[in-house]
C-alpha positions in Angstrom: 254.1 -32.6 -34.1 252.6 -32.8 -37.6 254.8 -34.0 -40.5 254.7 -30.6 -42.1 255.9 -28.9 -38.9 258.6 -31.6 -38.5 259.7 -30.9 -42.0 260.0 -27.2 -41.1 262.1 -28.0 -38.0 264.3 -30.4 -39.9 265.0 -28.0 -42.7 265.6 -25.1 -40.3 268.0 -27.2 -38.2 269.8 -28.4 -41.3 270.2 -24.8 -42.5 272.2 -23.9 -39.5 274.7 -26.6 -40.5 274.7 -25.4 -44.0 275.7 -21.9 -43.0 279.3 -22.9 -42.6 279.7 -23.7 -46.3 280.5 -20.3 -47.5 281.1 -19.6 -51.2 279.5 -22.9 -52.0 277.2 -23.8 -54.8 273.8 -25.3 -54.0 272.3 -27.3 -56.8 268.9 -28.9 -56.5 268.5 -32.2 -58.4 264.8 -32.8 -57.8 262.1 -30.3 -57.0 262.4 -26.5 -57.1 260.2 -24.0 -55.2 257.6 -22.3 -57.3 256.1 -19.7 -55.0 258.2 -16.7 -54.3 261.6 -17.4 -55.8 262.6 -18.9 -52.5 265.1 -21.7 -52.3 263.2 -23.8 -49.8 262.7 -26.9 -51.9 266.1 -26.6 -53.4 267.5 -26.8 -49.9 265.4 -29.8 -49.1 267.0 -31.6 -52.0 270.5 -30.3 -51.3 270.3 -31.4 -47.7 269.2 -34.9 -48.7 265.9 -34.8 -46.8 263.9 -37.4 -48.5 260.2 -37.2 -48.1 257.4 -36.4 -50.7 256.9 -32.7 -51.1 253.2 -33.4 -51.6 252.9 -34.0 -47.8 253.8 -30.4 -46.9 250.8 -28.2 -46.0 250.5 -24.5 -45.3 253.8 -24.6 -43.5 255.6 -25.0 -46.8 255.5 -21.3 -47.6 257.2 -20.6 -44.3 260.3 -22.4 -45.6 260.6 -19.9 -48.4 262.3 -17.4 -46.2 264.8 -19.7 -44.6 266.8 -20.0 -47.8 266.8 -16.3 -48.4 269.8 -13.9 -48.6 270.1 -14.1 -44.8 273.2 -16.2 -44.8 276.6 -15.7 -46.4 276.2 -19.1 -48.0 273.3 -18.1 -50.1 274.4 -14.6 -50.7 277.7 -15.7 -52.2 276.4 -18.6 -54.2 275.0 -19.1 -57.6 271.9 -21.1 -56.8 270.1 -23.1 -59.4 267.2 -25.5 -59.3 265.7 -27.7 -62.0 263.0 -30.2 -61.9 261.6 -32.8 -64.2 258.3 -31.9 -65.8 256.5 -34.4 -63.6 257.8 -33.0 -60.3 255.3 -31.3 -58.0 255.6 -29.1 -54.9 253.0 -28.1 -52.3 252.7 -24.4 -51.7 250.6 -22.6 -49.1 247.7 -20.5 -50.3 245.7 -20.6 -47.2 243.5 -17.6 -46.4 241.0 -16.4 -43.8 237.3 -16.9 -44.3 235.9 -19.0 -41.5 236.9 -21.8 -39.2 238.1 -24.3 -41.7 241.4 -26.0 -41.2 244.5 -24.4 -42.9 245.3 -27.3 -45.1 245.9 -26.5 -48.7 247.5 -28.3 -51.6 248.9 -26.6 -54.6 250.0 -29.3 -57.0 252.3 -27.2 -59.1 254.8 -28.1 -61.8 258.2 -26.7 -60.8 260.1 -24.2 -62.9 263.8 -23.5 -63.2 265.4 -20.3 -61.8 268.9 -19.1 -61.7 269.6 -16.4 -59.2 272.7 -14.4 -58.7 273.4 -12.3 -55.7 276.4 -10.5 -54.2 277.7 -9.9 -50.7 279.8 -6.8 -51.6 278.8 -3.3 -50.6 275.2 -2.1 -50.9 276.1 -0.1 -54.0 277.5 -3.0 -56.0 276.8 -3.4 -59.6 273.4 -5.2 -59.9 272.9 -8.4 -61.9 269.9 -9.6 -63.8 268.0 -12.8 -63.1 265.2 -14.8 -64.5 261.7 -14.2 -63.2 260.0 -16.9 -61.2 256.5 -17.7 -62.3 253.6 -19.6 -60.8 252.8 -22.6 -63.0 249.3 -23.3 -64.3 248.1 -26.5 -62.7 245.2 -27.8 -60.6 244.9 -26.2 -57.2 242.8 -26.8 -54.2 241.9 -24.3 -51.4 240.8 -24.2 -47.8 240.8 -21.3 -45.5 242.9 -20.4 -42.5 241.2 -20.2 -39.1 240.5 -16.7 -37.9 242.9 -15.7 -35.1 240.8 -15.7 -31.9 241.7 -14.1 -28.6 239.5 -13.1 -25.7 238.9 -9.4 -25.3 240.3 -7.7 -22.2 238.9 -4.3 -21.1 241.6 -1.6 -21.0 244.1 -4.0 -22.6 242.5 -5.6 -25.6 239.2 -3.8 -25.9 236.5 -4.8 -28.5 236.8 -2.1 -31.2 234.8 -1.0 -34.1 236.9 0.7 -36.9 234.7 3.8 -36.7 235.2 4.0 -32.9 238.9 3.5 -32.3 240.8 3.8 -29.0 241.8 7.4 -28.0 245.3 8.6 -29.1 247.9 7.4 -26.6 245.9 4.6 -25.1 248.2 1.8 -24.2 245.9 -0.9 -25.6 245.8 -3.3 -28.5 242.4 -2.8 -30.3 240.4 -6.0 -30.9 238.6 -5.9 -34.3 237.6 -9.6 -34.2 233.9 -9.0 -33.5 233.7 -6.3 -36.1 235.2 -8.6 -38.8 233.1 -11.5 -37.7 229.9 -9.5 -38.1 231.0 -8.2 -41.5 231.9 -11.7 -42.8 228.5 -13.0 -41.7 226.8 -10.2 -43.7 229.0 -10.7 -46.7 228.4 -14.4 -46.8 224.7 -13.9 -46.7 224.8 -11.3 -49.5 226.9 -13.5 -51.7 225.0 -16.7 -51.1 222.9 -16.4 -54.2 225.5 -14.8 -56.5 226.6 -16.6 -59.6 230.3 -17.4 -60.3 230.3 -14.6 -62.9 228.9 -12.1 -60.4 231.4 -13.1 -57.7 234.3 -12.7 -60.1 233.0 -9.3 -61.1 233.4 -8.2 -57.5 237.1 -9.0 -57.8 237.6 -7.4 -61.2 238.0 -3.6 -61.7 235.9 -2.3 -64.6 239.0 -0.9 -66.3 240.9 2.4 -66.6 238.7 5.4 -67.3 235.5 3.2 -67.3 234.2 4.7 -64.0 234.1 7.8 -62.0 237.1 7.0 -59.8 240.6 5.9 -60.6 239.5 2.4 -59.6 235.9 1.0 -59.7 234.1 -2.2 -58.9 230.7 -2.3 -60.7 227.4 -2.6 -59.0 226.0 -6.1 -58.8 222.5 -6.8 -57.4 222.2 -5.3 -53.9 225.9 -4.5 -53.9 226.4 -0.9 -55.1 230.0 -1.4 -56.2 233.1 0.4 -55.0 235.0 3.7 -55.7 238.7 3.5 -55.1 240.6 6.8 -55.1 244.0 8.2 -54.4 245.8 9.7 -52.6 247.7 9.5 -49.3 247.4 13.3 -48.8 243.9 14.2 -50.1 241.2 13.2 -52.7 243.0 13.1 -56.0 241.4 14.5 -59.2 238.6 16.3 -57.3 237.8 19.9 -56.5 237.0 21.7 -53.3 239.2 19.4 -51.3 242.2 20.0 -49.0 245.8 19.4 -49.9 247.1 18.0 -46.7 250.8 17.9 -45.6 252.5 14.9 -47.2 253.1 11.7 -45.3 256.7 12.5 -44.6 255.5 15.7 -42.8 253.1 13.7 -40.7 256.0 11.5 -39.5 258.2 14.6 -39.0 255.8 15.9 -36.3 256.4 12.8 -34.2 253.0 13.6 -32.8 250.4 10.9 -32.7 247.5 13.2 -32.1 248.2 15.2 -35.3 248.8 11.9 -37.2 245.4 10.6 -36.2 243.6 13.9 -36.9 245.2 14.1 -40.3 243.9 10.6 -41.1 240.4 11.5 -39.8 240.1 14.6 -41.8 241.4 13.0 -45.0 238.9 10.2 -44.4 236.0 12.6 -44.0 236.9 14.3 -47.3 237.0 10.9 -49.1 233.7 9.9 -47.6 232.2 13.3 -48.5 233.2 12.7 -52.1 231.6 9.2 -52.1 234.9 7.2 -52.0 234.8 3.7 -50.5 238.5 3.0 -50.4 241.2 5.7 -49.9 244.4 4.4 -51.5 246.7 5.1 -48.6 248.6 5.3 -46.4 251.9 4.6 -48.2 254.4 3.0 -45.9 257.4 1.9 -47.8 260.6 2.9 -46.0 263.1 5.4 -47.3 265.8 2.8 -48.1 267.2 5.1 -50.7 267.6 8.8 -49.8 266.8 9.7 -53.4 263.7 7.4 -53.6 261.0 9.2 -55.7 258.0 8.4 -53.5 259.7 8.6 -50.1 257.7 11.7 -49.4 254.4 9.8 -49.6 255.6 7.6 -46.7 256.7 8.0 -43.2 260.5 8.1 -43.1 263.4 5.7 -42.9 262.7 3.9 -39.6 260.3 1.1 -39.3 259.1 2.0 -35.8 258.3 5.6 -36.7 256.8 4.6 -40.0 254.7 1.9 -38.2 253.4 4.3 -35.6 252.5 6.9 -38.2 250.8 4.2 -40.3 248.9 2.9 -37.3 247.5 6.3 -36.4 246.7 7.2 -40.0 244.7 4.0 -40.6 242.8 4.5 -37.3 242.0 8.1 -38.3 240.9 7.2 -41.9 238.7 4.4 -40.9 237.2 6.3 -38.0 235.8 8.6 -40.7 234.2 5.6 -42.5 236.5 5.1 -45.5 238.4 1.9 -46.0 242.2 2.5 -45.7 244.6 0.7 -48.1 248.1 -0.1 -46.8 250.6 0.2 -49.7 252.8 -0.8 -51.5 253.3 -4.3 -50.2 256.3 -4.7 -50.3 259.9 -3.5 -51.0 258.8 -0.8 -53.6 261.9 1.3 -52.6 262.7 2.9 -55.9 261.0 4.1 -59.1 263.6 3.2 -61.7 262.6 -0.1 -63.2 260.0 -0.5 -60.5 258.1 -3.1 -62.7 261.3 -4.9 -63.7 263.4 -5.1 -60.5 263.6 -7.8 -57.9 264.2 -6.6 -54.4 266.1 -9.5 -52.9 265.6 -9.3 -49.1 266.5 -11.7 -46.4 263.8 -13.0 -44.1 265.0 -11.2 -41.0 265.3 -7.8 -42.7 261.9 -8.2 -44.3 260.3 -8.9 -40.9 262.1 -6.4 -38.8 262.1 -3.5 -41.3 260.0 -3.5 -44.3 257.0 -5.6 -43.1 256.7 -3.9 -39.8 254.6 -0.8 -40.9 252.2 -3.2 -42.6 251.9 -5.3 -39.4 251.0 -2.1 -37.5 248.4 -1.3 -40.2 246.8 -4.7 -39.8 246.8 -4.1 -36.0 245.0 -0.9 -36.7 242.3 -2.9 -38.5 243.1 -1.9 -42.1 240.6 -3.1 -44.6 242.8 -3.6 -47.7 246.4 -3.9 -48.8 247.9 -3.1 -52.2 250.6 -5.3 -53.6 253.4 -3.5 -55.4 254.9 -3.5 -58.9 258.3 -5.0 -58.1 259.4 -8.5 -57.6 260.5 -9.9 -54.2 263.2 -12.6 -54.4 262.4 -13.3 -58.0 258.6 -13.3 -58.0 256.3 -10.4 -58.6 254.7 -9.0 -55.4 251.2 -9.5 -56.7 251.7 -13.3 -57.2 254.0 -13.8 -54.2 252.7 -16.5 -52.0 255.1 -16.0 -49.2 254.3 -12.3 -48.8 250.5 -12.3 -49.4 249.4 -15.7 -48.0 252.0 -16.6 -45.4 253.1 -13.3 -43.9 250.1 -11.1 -44.5 247.2 -13.4 -44.2 248.6 -16.2 -42.0 251.2 -14.6 -39.8 249.6 -11.1 -39.5 246.1 -12.6 -39.4 244.9 -10.0 -42.0 241.2 -10.5 -42.7 240.7 -7.8 -45.4 241.6 -8.1 -49.1 244.7 -7.7 -51.3 244.4 -5.5 -54.4 247.0 -5.1 -57.1 248.6 -1.8 -57.8 247.3 -0.4 -61.1 248.5 -2.8 -63.8 250.5 -4.9 -61.4 248.5 -8.1 -61.8 250.8 -10.5 -63.6 248.7 -13.6 -64.2 245.3 -15.2 -63.6 246.9 -17.8 -61.4 247.9 -15.0 -58.9 244.6 -15.7 -57.2 246.0 -18.8 -55.7 249.0 -16.9 -54.2 246.8 -14.4 -52.4 245.6 -11.7 -54.8 241.9 -10.9 -54.2 241.2 -7.9 -56.5 242.8 -6.7 -59.8 243.0 -3.0 -60.4 242.2 -1.1 -62.4 241.0 -4.3 -64.0 242.8 -4.3 -67.3 246.2 -6.0 -67.9 247.7 -2.6 -69.0 245.7 0.6 -68.4 243.2 1.0 -71.2 243.9 -2.3 -72.9 240.3 -3.6 -72.4 241.8 -7.0 -71.4 242.0 -8.6 -68.0 243.7 -11.5 -66.2 240.5 -11.9 -64.1 237.0 -11.6 -65.5 236.2 -14.3 -68.1 239.8 -15.7 -67.9 239.3 -16.4 -64.2 235.9 -17.9 -64.9 237.5 -20.3 -67.3 240.1 -21.2 -64.7 237.3 -22.2 -62.3 235.3 -24.1 -64.9 238.3 -26.1 -66.1 239.3 -27.0 -62.5 242.5 -24.9 -62.3 241.2 -22.7 -59.5 238.5 -23.9 -57.0 235.4 -21.9 -56.7 235.9 -21.8 -52.9 238.8 -19.5 -53.5 236.6 -17.1 -55.5 234.1 -17.2 -52.6 236.9 -16.2 -50.3 238.0 -13.3 -52.6 234.5 -11.9 -53.0 233.8 -12.4 -49.3 236.8 -10.5 -48.2 236.0 -7.6 -50.5 232.3 -7.3 -49.5 233.1 -7.9 -45.8 235.4 -4.9 -45.8 232.5 -2.8 -47.2 230.3 -4.0 -44.3 233.2 -3.6 -41.8 233.2 0.2 -42.4 229.4 0.3 -42.4 229.3 1.5 -46.0 226.0 -0.3 -46.4 224.3 2.5 -44.4 221.7 4.3 -46.4 223.4 7.7 -45.7 226.8 6.7 -47.2 227.3 9.3 -50.0 227.3 8.3 -53.7 230.3 9.2 -55.7 229.9 12.8 -56.7 233.0 13.6 -58.7 234.6 12.4 -61.9 238.3 11.8 -61.7 238.7 11.7 -65.5 236.2 14.4 -66.6 236.2 17.1 -63.9 234.3 19.4 -66.2 231.4 17.1 -66.8 228.5 18.7 -65.0 226.4 15.5 -65.2 228.9 13.5 -63.0 230.8 16.2 -61.0 228.7 17.9 -58.4 231.5 20.1 -57.0 230.8 19.0 -53.4 232.9 21.1 -51.0 234.4 18.8 -48.4 237.1 21.1 -47.0 235.3 22.0 -43.7 237.8 23.8 -41.4 240.6 21.4 -42.2 242.9 24.2 -43.2 243.4 24.8 -39.5 245.0 21.3 -39.1 247.1 21.8 -42.2 248.5 25.0 -40.8 249.1 23.5 -37.4 250.7 20.4 -38.9 252.8 22.4 -41.3 254.3 24.2 -38.3 254.6 21.1 -36.2 256.5 19.4 -39.0 259.0 22.2 -39.5 262.5 21.2 -38.2 264.8 23.9 -36.9 268.3 22.7 -38.0 270.4 25.7 -37.1 269.8 28.8 -35.0 272.9 31.0 -34.2 272.6 33.5 -31.4 268.8 33.5 -31.5 268.4 34.5 -35.1 264.9 33.0 -34.9 262.2 33.7 -34.0 261.9 37.0 -35.8 260.7 39.7 -33.4 258.7 41.9 -35.7 261.1 44.8 -35.1 263.0 44.0 -38.4 263.0 47.1 -40.5 263.3 45.3 -43.7 263.1 41.7 -45.0 264.3 40.2 -48.3 263.1 37.0 -49.9 265.1 35.2 -52.6 264.2 32.1 -54.6 261.3 30.8 -56.7 260.2 28.6 -53.8 259.2 31.8 -51.9 256.5 32.7 -54.4 253.4 31.4 -56.1 253.4 29.3 -59.2 253.3 31.4 -62.4 249.8 30.4 -63.4 248.3 28.9 -60.3 249.1 25.8 -58.1 247.8 23.2 -60.5 249.7 24.1 -63.6 251.0 20.5 -64.1 248.8 17.4 -64.0 249.5 15.3 -60.9 251.9 18.2 -59.9 254.4 16.8 -62.5 256.4 20.0 -62.7 257.5 22.8 -60.4 257.3 26.5 -60.3 256.9 28.5 -57.1 256.5 27.0 -53.6 256.9 23.2 -53.3 254.2 21.8 -51.1 253.8 18.3 -52.4 255.7 15.9 -54.7 254.4 14.5 -58.0 252.5 11.5 -59.1 249.4 9.6 -58.1 250.1 10.4 -54.5 249.0 14.0 -55.0 245.9 16.1 -55.1 244.8 19.4 -56.7 245.2 22.5 -54.6 242.0 24.4 -54.0 244.4 27.2 -53.1 248.0 27.4 -52.0 249.5 30.0 -49.7 253.1 30.8 -50.6 255.7 32.3 -48.1 255.6 35.5 -50.2 251.9 36.0 -49.5 252.0 35.0 -45.8 255.1 37.0 -45.0 253.7 40.1 -46.7 250.6 39.7 -44.6 252.6 39.4 -41.4 254.9 42.3 -42.4 252.0 44.7 -42.7 251.3 44.1 -39.0 254.9 45.1 -38.1 255.3 47.7 -40.8 258.3 45.8 -42.1 259.6 46.8 -45.6 259.5 43.8 -47.9 261.5 43.0 -51.1 262.0 39.9 -53.2 263.3 38.2 -56.2 261.9 34.8 -57.5 264.8 34.5 -60.0 266.9 31.6 -58.8 269.8 32.2 -61.3 270.4 36.0 -61.2 272.9 35.7 -58.4 274.3 39.2 -58.7 270.8 40.7 -58.3 270.0 38.5 -55.3 273.2 39.3 -53.6 272.9 43.0 -54.1 269.3 43.1 -52.9 270.4 41.4 -49.7 272.7 44.2 -48.8 271.6 46.1 -45.7 268.5 43.9 -45.0 267.7 43.1 -41.4 267.1 39.5 -42.5 267.4 37.7 -45.8 265.3 34.6 -46.3 266.6 32.2 -49.0 264.1 29.6 -50.2 265.4 26.4 -51.9 263.7 23.1 -52.7 264.0 19.6 -54.2 261.3 17.6 -55.8 260.6 13.9 -56.8 257.7 11.6 -57.5 256.4 8.7 -59.5 258.2 7.3 -62.5 255.4 7.9 -65.1 256.3 11.6 -65.0 259.9 12.8 -65.7 260.7 16.3 -64.4 264.0 17.9 -65.5 265.5 14.4 -66.2 264.4 13.0 -62.8 262.5 9.8 -63.6 260.6 9.8 -60.3 263.7 9.2 -58.2 266.1 12.1 -57.8 269.2 12.2 -59.8 271.2 13.7 -56.9 270.8 15.1 -53.4 271.5 18.7 -54.2 269.0 21.6 -54.2 267.0 22.2 -57.4 267.2 25.5 -59.5 270.8 26.2 -58.4 269.6 26.7 -54.8 273.0 26.1 -53.2 274.6 28.9 -55.3 271.7 31.2 -54.4 272.3 30.7 -50.7 276.0 31.5 -51.1 275.2 34.6 -53.1 272.9 36.0 -50.5 275.0 35.0 -47.5 278.0 36.7 -49.1 276.2 40.0 -48.8 274.1 39.6 -45.7 275.1 38.5 -42.2 271.7 37.3 -41.2 270.7 34.9 -43.8 268.0 32.3 -43.0 267.5 29.3 -45.3 264.1 27.7 -45.7 264.0 24.3 -47.4 261.0 22.6 -48.9 262.2 19.1 -49.9 260.9 15.6 -50.5 263.9 14.2 -48.6 267.5 14.7 -47.5 269.8 17.2 -49.2 273.5 17.6 -49.0 274.0 21.1 -47.4 277.8 21.1 -47.0 278.5 23.9 -49.4 276.9 26.5 -47.1 275.7 25.0 -43.8 278.7 26.2 -41.9 278.8 29.7 -43.5 279.0 32.2 -40.7 276.4 34.4 -42.3 273.8 31.5 -42.5 272.3 32.1 -39.1 269.3 29.7 -39.2 267.9 26.9 -41.2 264.3 25.7 -41.3 263.4 22.3 -42.9 259.8 22.6 -43.9 259.3 19.5 -46.0 256.0 19.4 -48.0 253.5 21.2 -45.8 250.4 21.3 -48.0 248.0 24.1 -48.9 248.8 26.4 -45.9 252.6 26.2 -46.5 253.2 29.9 -46.2 251.1 30.4 -43.1 252.6 27.5 -41.2 256.1 28.8 -42.0 255.2 32.3 -40.7 254.0 30.7 -37.5 257.4 29.3 -36.9 259.4 32.2 -38.2 257.7 34.6 -35.8 257.5 32.2 -32.8 253.8 31.6 -32.8 254.8 27.9 -33.0 258.0 26.8 -31.2 259.7 24.3 -33.5 259.0 20.7 -32.4 259.5 18.8 -35.6 262.2 16.1 -35.7 263.9 14.6 -38.7 262.4 11.3 -39.9 265.7 10.4 -41.7 269.4 11.2 -41.6 270.9 14.2 -43.5 274.4 13.1 -44.5 277.5 15.2 -45.2 278.1 13.3 -48.5 275.7 11.3 -50.7 278.2 8.4 -50.6 277.7 8.2 -46.8 274.3 6.5 -47.3 274.3 2.7 -47.6 272.3 2.6 -50.8 271.7 4.5 -54.0 269.2 4.3 -56.8 270.0 1.4 -59.1 269.4 2.3 -62.7 270.9 -0.8 -64.3 270.7 -1.9 -67.9 268.1 -4.4 -69.0 268.5 -5.0 -72.7 265.4 -4.4 -74.7 263.4 -3.3 -71.7 262.1 0.2 -70.9 261.7 1.3 -67.3 258.2 2.4 -66.2 256.3 0.0 -68.5 254.1 -2.7 -67.2 255.9 -5.8 -65.8 255.7 -9.3 -67.1 259.1 -9.5 -68.5 261.2 -12.6 -67.9 264.5 -10.7 -67.2 264.6 -8.5 -64.1 267.0 -6.2 -62.4 268.4 -7.9 -59.3 268.7 -5.5 -56.3 270.1 -7.2 -53.2 269.5 -5.5 -49.9 272.9 -6.3 -48.7 272.9 -3.6 -46.0 270.2 -5.7 -44.3 269.1 -4.1 -41.0 271.4 -1.2 -41.4 269.5 1.5 -43.2 269.6 5.2 -42.5 270.9 6.1 -38.9 271.4 2.4 -38.2 274.1 2.4 -41.0 275.7 5.6 -39.8 275.9 4.2 -36.3 277.2 0.8 -37.3 279.8 2.3 -39.6 280.7 5.2 -37.3 279.9 7.8 -39.9 279.2 11.3 -38.6 276.1 12.8 -40.2 275.4 16.4 -40.7 272.0 16.1 -38.9 271.1 12.8 -37.4 267.8 11.0 -37.4 265.4 12.4 -34.8 267.3 15.8 -34.6 265.5 19.1 -34.2 266.2 22.3 -32.3 263.7 24.4 -30.3 263.5 28.1 -29.2 263.8 26.7 -25.6 265.8 24.0 -23.9 264.8 20.8 -22.1 266.4 18.7 -19.4 265.7 15.0 -18.7 266.0 13.3 -15.3 264.7 10.5 -13.0 264.7 7.6 -15.4 262.8 4.6 -14.1 262.1 1.3 -15.9 259.7 -1.3 -14.5 257.7 -4.3 -15.5 254.0 -3.8 -15.9 252.1 -6.2 -13.7 249.6 -8.5 -15.5 246.5 -8.6 -13.5 243.9 -10.1 -15.8 245.3 -13.6 -16.0 248.3 -15.8 -15.3 251.2 -15.8 -17.6 250.3 -17.5 -20.9 252.3 -20.3 -22.3 253.4 -18.1 -25.1 254.8 -15.5 -22.7 256.6 -18.2 -20.8 258.1 -19.5 -24.1 259.4 -16.0 -25.0 260.7 -15.4 -21.5 262.7 -18.7 -21.8 264.2 -17.7 -25.1 262.0 -19.5 -27.5 260.3 -17.9 -30.5 256.6 -17.4 -31.2 254.7 -20.3 -32.5 254.0 -20.9 -36.2 250.3 -20.2 -36.3 247.6 -17.8 -37.5 248.1 -14.3 -36.2 251.4 -15.2 -34.5 253.1 -11.8 -35.2 250.1 -9.8 -34.1 249.2 -11.8 -30.9 248.0 -9.8 -27.9 250.6 -11.3 -25.5 253.4 -10.1 -27.8 252.2 -6.5 -28.2 250.6 -5.6 -24.9 252.7 -3.3 -22.8 255.2 -5.3 -20.7 257.6 -2.6 -19.4 257.1 1.1 -18.6 259.8 3.7 -19.1 259.2 6.9 -17.1 261.3 10.1 -16.7 260.9 13.8 -16.2 261.2 16.5 -18.8 261.8 20.1 -17.6 261.6 23.2 -19.8 264.8 25.0 -18.7 264.3 27.9 -21.2 262.2 31.1 -21.3 259.4 30.1 -23.6 256.7 27.5 -23.9 257.6 24.6 -26.2 257.2 21.0 -27.1 259.8 18.2 -27.1 260.0 14.7 -28.6 261.8 12.3 -26.2 262.9 9.2 -28.0 263.7 5.7 -26.6 266.4 3.6 -28.3 267.1 0.0 -27.5 270.7 -1.3 -27.6 270.7 -5.1 -28.0 273.6 -7.2 -27.0 276.2 -7.9 -29.7 275.0 -11.5 -30.0 271.6 -10.4 -31.2 273.1 -9.1 -34.5 271.2 -5.8 -34.3 272.3 -2.3 -35.2 273.8 -0.3 -32.3 270.6 1.7 -31.7 267.0 0.9 -32.6 264.1 3.3 -32.1 261.4 1.7 -30.0 259.5 4.5 -28.4 258.7 8.2 -28.6 256.1 10.8 -27.4 255.5 14.5 -27.6 255.3 16.6 -24.5 254.5 20.3 -24.1 256.0 22.2 -21.2 255.8 25.7 -19.8 259.0 27.5 -18.8 260.3 26.1 -15.5 257.7 23.3 -15.5 258.5 19.6 -15.2 256.3 16.9 -16.7 256.4 13.1 -16.1 256.7 11.2 -19.4 255.7 7.5 -19.7 256.6 5.3 -22.7 255.5 1.6 -22.7 257.5 -1.2 -24.3 256.2 -4.6 -25.4 257.9 -8.0 -25.8 257.6 -7.4 -29.5 259.6 -4.1 -29.1 262.4 -6.1 -27.5 262.3 -9.1 -29.9 264.4 -10.1 -32.9 263.2 -12.3 -35.8 264.5 -15.8 -35.7 264.9 -17.2 -39.2 265.2 -20.7 -38.0 262.4 -20.9 -35.6 260.4 -18.5 -37.8 259.2 -16.4 -34.9 259.9 -13.5 -32.6 262.2 -14.1 -29.6 264.3 -12.3 -27.1 268.0 -12.1 -27.7 270.2 -15.2 -27.3 272.4 -16.4 -24.4 272.3 -15.6 -20.7 271.3 -12.0 -21.3 268.9 -10.9 -18.5 268.8 -7.3 -19.5 268.8 -5.0 -22.5 270.3 -1.5 -22.5 268.1 1.5 -23.2 268.7 5.2 -23.9 266.3 8.1 -23.6 267.4 11.0 -25.8 266.5 14.0 -28.0 267.7 12.2 -31.2 269.4 9.0 -32.3 272.8 10.6 -31.1 271.7 12.9 -28.3 271.7 10.6 -25.3 270.3 12.0 -22.1 269.5 9.1 -19.9 270.7 5.5 -19.8 269.2 2.4 -18.2 268.5 -1.3 -18.5 265.4 -3.3 -19.1 265.1 -6.4 -16.9 264.1 -9.6 -18.7 
């Protein structure tokens, strides 16, 4: 055992003893950690472990998570660390670029930090704390080894990003050969580049200094890069498709649709000459009112991870580089550049890092670090997150870019940042932390040139990895900043037939929440139909009235901010329903006035059916809409929607409510009203919004969408809320770099969304995974068995896991084949017991033993199945060792639950609370 690994073991063991000292104060008297605001070196001093910190190698950054908010000792303590000016600490900045050993020494002068945290409820009053910075000193660099495993046909197949495995294949794709070939080409191209040229590859040209929202300039034979939003279409371009939002993709629970959405978005980006599509977004919906939740994939890490995986595979299949963002804990918009998300190590691994792990396993080319701080240090200079977890533990071989203006220092290159975007310190400032400043750091010995080589190689390798060096790859043919400039915008139409997917996905992501006595589907025999609410109609002057959709009139089909796109067209319910009504000769009337309640109620009298449309919007914090600074101020419908529902329902006994919303709403004022006969939750369905809704209303599509989050009865039922705080002299939304930050402790830990409701025995209005159908399904014949491993004998890692030990601390440890290959197979029958064809979403939930410290139920599998009336289909859902594992903060790895447990309970159901079948998984 190396000394560094011995040090890790010793500190980990000592921490267990320290956990009994609740409400204690830990004061470091020698060296304080300087990487991620962790307390690792403070603990070393406190625990009287005397050895020189300069002997620690890349293992040092692993220690950072051990002294996190995981234990009551740390959570309830005021922890301070101070160091003499001559003290030094070693911090890992290892990275992947060849076969060199992973030794690295960062001789860094320590800084003082005082951190305050709380163990009270998740909504406790936040405190402020001091920012932890990376000191300027002399650093050395050497690269991590590339994770290497032998390809296995039908299990771990050799994979090119433009030729991924088919949807549903129970394999782990092997991108190692594709990355190796790309690295070889990149190293050859860069061999004769000067230091200045290599640094230019890492430095954006600045805001509005290129055709795209982000640009790397051309250098020699390298043509440069176009980086462009968004996660639902090509932003700031014309003749493109406005796809359903990320949250709708997750709401389908349908991997084939997720993949196809990614593929078609990727094709449109490539057609516009985009190299890097800035998506998908995969932050979790920790806060129900979070402004950008709709860009992501819901409030469960497994669902989010599966959607991210399929989206990345689809995007890169088309030839565009995907970018997994925002890494990490960017869970609210308020003070996003000035808040520290204080997250314990286990929660970080099991929840917030999981979607990014799945993106890496899908071969993602790039990752974007976020605006916020994590445990006191900004994400874009956070050694623990970028170097240790992403590049070492996940084995990520692509590059890390900053969010726009999120680079905090030149020295961030030693903690893992590879590219600064848009290049300037603040947008339009014409200054940069990279560029000449980085050149000076290399020339004065602060940063080794080998690290610059690594940064440039990663960026250029990702370009080769997606075969963007091919002669036929399109040149950028639009201008994100000057769309009317005929010299730079060629108005290339990339829409193809993608509207068909948008319509299909919009229908597949519509959730039927209520349906009394078969109120839906409509039969076409309705003599008259009334529509109420502005959300039913078109915007008053077209669908792009507001820049970046930062305002709202008419149908809501996407949120606001950089995660949007311009609509080429937008079909409203008013238009689609009128078109359908002509077929049935139904008389149509409407009002788009949300506030003339008397008129709406009177117009509803005598109607065969009244449709009430309500919505709720949110977005990014640089746009404020009706007082909502990105995040929503509350969880009620906009434009007085609840009152509109009540006014119509008071006069019509067949009132159907249609909801377009970025996230959960509180529906209690009307959900149980006897005249509200049906409720459809349509989310943000994109450009074909009206048509997809009509397909569901009239039964052309049997509802199969399932909620990707919990809808509560009261806003206070959720474990967290948006923290607005008060930082004297600071303005939310401005660039970071301040020394005082808002301290937000994730004290709910693993219990977000349905996990919280289950753990606290809170009854929701509609639980996670819920959704009705126009038919019914019956589950039977559950069988759970181990999958025989025929390609080789059991590996030593598998034997370690089976005996209760955690994964090893090494490169690629969390993405290793043995951990993720299918180990168990869950099979059962699904029968359509109704009268119409329909699709169902069976869901598998794991119930760990109490000793594991997990929430009562954890989603670990799902699939979609389409069944004819009276037909039965066999469903198969694989589970891996990873699916059954928990993160061990002491051993720093994944392991099976503690004790003499030889089985784990499992439930197959139609939602997180609709249990149909129960069984056990043998270990």
